[in-house]
C-alpha positions, 0 to 999 in steps of 0.5 A: 173645049180645045183652047186652039179651037176656042181661039179661032172661034174667038176669031169671029166673035172678035170680027163682030166686035169690031164692026160694032166698034166700026159702026158707032155701037159697043164692041161685043160679038158673039157666035153660036156654034154647032155641036159638030162645029158648025157655025150656026149664027153669029151677031154683035152688039146693035142696042145703039145702031137699032135702038134696041135695049135687048140687041146684044151679041150674044141675043143677036148670035142666037136670033141668026141660028135660027131655031134648032132642034135641041141647043144640046152641044152648042157653045156661044163665044162671045167676046166679053163675059155674058151679063144676066141677060145673056146668061139667062138665055145659055140657062134657058135654051140648054147651050153646053158651054160658053168661052169667054173672051174675057172677064176683066173689064165686066164680070158677068154671070159666067160663074153662076153659069158653071154652077148650074153644069155650064161649062166655061173657058175664060180665054183672057184674050189680050185685044177683048180686054183692049177693045173693051178698054178703049171704048170704055175710056171713050164712051163711058155714058154709053157703057154705063147705059149698056152694063145698067149704070146710071 
């Protein structure tokens, strides 16, 4: 995966994460790009806003993309390492690659995805790290709820 293009696509996901933060939600954003580079869908974690525990950023982007004949060659871009739920979505539908903004604040299932043939690029983006660290410091109870900790 071209590093410059990956960073450009991460900008879409970061925009979604910022919007989620502005709405009082968990600042995680995602975007799904087609094999030809077309933006198919974008979304953000809306668990708080919608009261829906399944409304993760990756699932929102996936849903926004609508039905695709195949997901071969597509790229899921996410500001944070995908949780097991979202990692399962990537595997279930055969999404070919995942671009991860950061995996410092949460180490999800991206290594498992790699072990199963998904191309993974972790960018370790400073803005993604700062966004999550600020959120976790300000709203630890909401963060713990989001990742399933008490």
